[in-house]
C-alpha positions as CSV (number, residue, x, y, z in Angstrom):
1,X,-39.2,-5.1,-69.6
2,X,-38.4,-3.5,-66.2
3,X,-36.6,-5.8,-63.8
4,X,-39.3,-5.3,-61.1
5,X,-41.9,-6.7,-63.5
6,X,-39.7,-9.8,-64.2
7,X,-39.4,-10.3,-60.4
8,X,-43.1,-9.9,-60.0
9,X,-43.9,-12.6,-62.5
10,X,-41.2,-14.9,-61.0
11,X,-42.7,-14.4,-57.6
12,X,-46.1,-15.5,-58.9
13,X,-44.6,-18.7,-60.1
14,X,-43.0,-19.2,-56.7
15,X,-46.4,-19.0,-54.9
16,X,-47.2,-22.7,-55.6
17,X,-43.7,-23.6,-54.2
18,X,-44.6,-21.7,-51.1
19,X,-47.9,-23.4,-50.8
20,X,-46.5,-26.9,-51.2
21,X,-43.7,-26.3,-48.8
22,X,-46.1,-24.8,-46.3
23,X,-48.3,-27.9,-46.5
24,X,-45.3,-30.2,-46.1
25,X,-44.0,-28.2,-43.1
26,X,-47.2,-28.2,-41.2
27,X,-47.9,-31.8,-42.0
28,X,-44.5,-32.8,-40.7
29,X,-44.8,-30.6,-37.6
30,X,-48.2,-32.0,-36.8
31,X,-47.0,-35.5,-37.2
32,X,-43.9,-34.9,-35.0
33,X,-45.9,-33.1,-32.4
34,X,-48.9,-35.4,-32.1
35,X,-47.7,-38.8,-33.2
36,X,-44.0,-38.7,-32.4
37,X,-44.4,-36.5,-29.3
38,X,-41.9,-33.8,-30.3
39,X,-43.4,-31.6,-27.5
40,X,-42.0,-33.9,-24.9
41,X,-38.4,-33.3,-25.9
42,X,-36.0,-30.9,-24.2
43,X,-35.2,-29.2,-27.5
44,X,-38.8,-28.2,-28.0
45,X,-39.3,-26.9,-24.4
46,X,-36.1,-25.0,-24.1
47,X,-36.5,-23.5,-27.6
48,X,-40.1,-22.5,-26.7
49,X,-38.9,-21.1,-23.4
50,X,-36.3,-18.9,-25.1
51,X,-38.9,-17.7,-27.6
52,X,-41.5,-16.9,-25.0
53,X,-39.0,-15.0,-22.8
54,X,-38.1,-12.9,-25.8
55,X,-41.7,-12.2,-26.7
56,X,-42.3,-10.9,-23.2
57,X,-39.3,-8.7,-23.5
58,X,-40.3,-7.4,-27.0
59,X,-43.8,-6.4,-26.0
60,X,-43.1,-5.4,-22.4
61,X,-39.7,-3.7,-22.4
62,X,-37.9,-1.0,-24.4
63,X,-36.9,-2.6,-27.7
64,X,-33.1,-2.9,-28.3
65,X,-33.3,-1.2,-31.7
66,X,-29.5,-0.6,-31.9
67,X,-28.8,-4.3,-31.5
68,X,-31.2,-5.1,-34.3
69,X,-29.8,-2.5,-36.6
70,X,-26.3,-3.7,-35.9
71,X,-27.3,-7.3,-36.8
72,X,-29.3,-6.1,-39.8
73,X,-26.3,-4.2,-41.3
74,X,-23.9,-7.0,-40.3
75,X,-26.0,-9.4,-42.3
76,X,-25.9,-7.2,-45.3
77,X,-22.1,-7.0,-45.0
78,X,-21.7,-10.8,-44.5
79,X,-23.7,-11.6,-47.6
80,X,-21.7,-9.0,-49.6
81,X,-18.5,-10.9,-48.5
82,X,-20.1,-14.3,-49.3
83,X,-20.8,-13.1,-52.8
84,X,-17.3,-11.7,-53.4
85,X,-18.0,-8.1,-52.8
86,X,-16.3,-5.5,-50.5
87,X,-17.7,-3.3,-47.8
88,X,-16.2,0.2,-47.7
89,X,-18.4,1.8,-45.1
90,X,-20.4,0.4,-42.2
91,X,-22.7,2.7,-40.2
92,X,-25.1,1.8,-37.3
93,X,-27.2,4.1,-35.2
94,X,-30.5,4.2,-33.3
95,X,-32.0,6.1,-36.3
96,X,-30.9,3.4,-38.7
97,X,-27.8,2.3,-40.6
98,X,-26.3,1.5,-43.9
99,X,-23.4,-0.2,-45.6
100,X,-21.6,0.9,-48.8
101,X,-20.5,-2.0,-50.9
102,X,-19.2,-2.9,-54.3
103,X,-21.9,-5.5,-54.9
104,X,-25.7,-5.5,-54.6
105,X,-28.5,-7.9,-55.5
106,X,-31.7,-9.1,-54.0
107,X,-30.1,-11.8,-51.8
108,X,-27.9,-9.1,-50.1
109,X,-30.8,-6.7,-49.8
110,X,-33.3,-9.2,-48.3
111,X,-30.8,-11.4,-46.3
112,X,-31.5,-9.6,-42.9
113,X,-35.2,-10.7,-43.2
114,X,-34.5,-14.4,-43.6
115,X,-31.0,-15.0,-42.1
116,X,-31.2,-14.9,-38.3
117,X,-27.6,-13.6,-37.7
118,X,-27.7,-13.9,-33.9
119,X,-28.9,-17.5,-34.0
120,X,-26.1,-18.4,-36.5
121,X,-23.6,-16.7,-34.2
122,X,-24.9,-18.7,-31.2
123,X,-24.7,-22.0,-33.1
124,X,-21.2,-21.1,-34.4
125,X,-19.9,-20.1,-31.0
126,X,-21.3,-23.3,-29.5
127,X,-19.7,-25.4,-32.2
128,X,-16.3,-23.6,-31.9
129,X,-16.2,-24.0,-28.1
130,X,-17.1,-27.7,-28.5
131,X,-13.8,-28.2,-30.2
132,X,-12.0,-27.4,-26.9
133,X,-14.5,-28.0,-24.1
134,X,-17.3,-30.4,-23.3
135,X,-20.3,-28.3,-24.2
136,X,-22.9,-31.1,-23.9
137,X,-24.1,-29.9,-20.4
138,X,-25.0,-26.5,-22.0
139,X,-27.1,-28.0,-24.8
140,X,-30.3,-26.8,-23.1
141,X,-28.9,-23.3,-22.9
142,X,-28.2,-23.4,-26.6
143,X,-31.8,-24.4,-27.4
144,X,-33.1,-21.5,-25.3
145,X,-30.7,-19.0,-26.9
146,X,-31.6,-20.2,-30.4
147,X,-35.3,-19.8,-29.4
148,X,-34.8,-16.3,-28.1
149,X,-32.6,-15.2,-31.0
150,X,-34.8,-16.7,-33.6
151,X,-37.9,-15.0,-32.0
152,X,-35.8,-11.8,-32.0
153,X,-35.3,-12.2,-35.7
154,X,-38.9,-13.0,-36.4
155,X,-40.5,-10.2,-34.3
156,X,-38.2,-7.4,-35.5
157,X,-38.6,-8.6,-39.1
158,X,-42.4,-8.4,-38.7
159,X,-42.1,-5.0,-37.0
160,X,-39.8,-3.5,-39.7
161,X,-41.3,-4.9,-42.9
162,X,-44.5,-2.7,-42.8
163,X,-42.3,0.4,-42.3
164,X,-41.7,0.8,-46.1
165,X,-38.2,-0.5,-46.0
166,X,-36.2,0.4,-49.1
167,X,-34.6,-3.1,-49.0
168,X,-38.0,-4.4,-50.0
169,X,-39.3,-1.6,-52.2
170,X,-36.1,-1.5,-54.3
171,X,-36.5,-5.1,-55.2
172,X,-40.3,-5.0,-55.6
173,X,-42.4,-5.5,-52.5
174,X,-44.4,-8.5,-53.6
175,X,-41.3,-10.3,-54.9
176,X,-39.4,-9.5,-51.6
177,X,-42.2,-10.8,-49.4
178,X,-42.4,-14.0,-51.3
179,X,-38.7,-14.6,-51.1
180,X,-38.6,-13.7,-47.4
181,X,-41.5,-16.1,-46.7
182,X,-40.0,-18.9,-48.7
183,X,-36.5,-18.6,-47.2
184,X,-37.9,-18.4,-43.6
185,X,-40.0,-21.4,-44.2
186,X,-37.0,-23.3,-45.5
187,X,-35.1,-22.4,-42.4
188,X,-37.9,-23.5,-40.2
189,X,-38.1,-26.8,-42.1
190,X,-34.4,-27.5,-41.5
191,X,-34.7,-26.6,-37.8
192,X,-37.7,-28.9,-37.5
193,X,-35.8,-31.8,-39.1
194,X,-32.7,-31.2,-36.9
195,X,-34.9,-31.0,-33.7
196,X,-36.9,-34.1,-34.4
197,X,-35.1,-37.5,-34.5
198,X,-38.2,-39.0,-36.2
199,X,-38.0,-36.6,-39.2
200,X,-35.2,-37.0,-41.7
201,X,-34.3,-35.0,-44.8
202,X,-35.2,-38.0,-46.8
203,X,-38.7,-38.3,-45.3
204,X,-39.3,-34.6,-45.5
205,X,-38.2,-34.6,-49.2
206,X,-40.5,-37.6,-49.9
207,X,-43.5,-35.7,-48.4
208,X,-42.5,-32.6,-50.4
209,X,-42.5,-34.6,-53.7
210,X,-45.8,-36.2,-52.8
211,X,-47.4,-32.9,-52.2
212,X,-45.9,-31.4,-55.3
213,X,-47.3,-34.4,-57.3
214,X,-50.7,-33.9,-55.8
215,X,-50.6,-30.2,-56.7
216,X,-49.5,-30.9,-60.2
217,X,-52.4,-33.4,-60.7
218,X,-54.9,-30.8,-59.3
219,X,-53.5,-28.2,-61.7
220,X,-53.6,-30.6,-64.6
221,X,-57.3,-31.6,-63.9
222,X,-58.2,-27.9,-63.6
223,X,-56.6,-27.2,-66.9
224,X,-58.5,-30.1,-68.5
225,X,-61.8,-28.7,-67.2
226,X,-61.1,-25.4,-68.8
227,X,-60.1,-27.0,-72.1
228,X,-63.4,-28.9,-72.5
């Protein structure tokens, strides 16, 4: 059986996971926003400010394609290194880029679409500087930078995905889109938990298990109906 068909079937089984995680995320977000007043916190406002400023730049100014391509290829290279491979060539240009590596898999191929490299760099830089300096006064700036860089990641990913990217087609487009959606949603869920003092990993996990149980019961009842 071709590998793409196996990935296609696997992606179908991942769809319920995507649905349950989506329900859990939006339930937690609504609760944090309405009941726990997440929107009144500095984290929310400065993150939103950074995201809005980037959206204005993305749609109103020339797009920094070279910066995106560099981050895209750097993410490929980083994931190659994380998985024990080696990079022998790294090319970046306004017309695109590529890396030549000793290792390849779907995680490496799809990483630029769910791993916001510039947000990770911003957080890592802030953390490293915090070892030597008092960075607390610049916390608001960090939230704004994360908002802008995450919006950078999101807008460019949405802009590039419909352009028939070989990263996606080589792995199977449907499978790739499911993995990209699921991984981005996981990242957003972690960001929501970290940004909201009222939401913990334990609470989020409990909600996730509850929604998973409800889905399983619905699926079981549906199966019983067809078996009658």
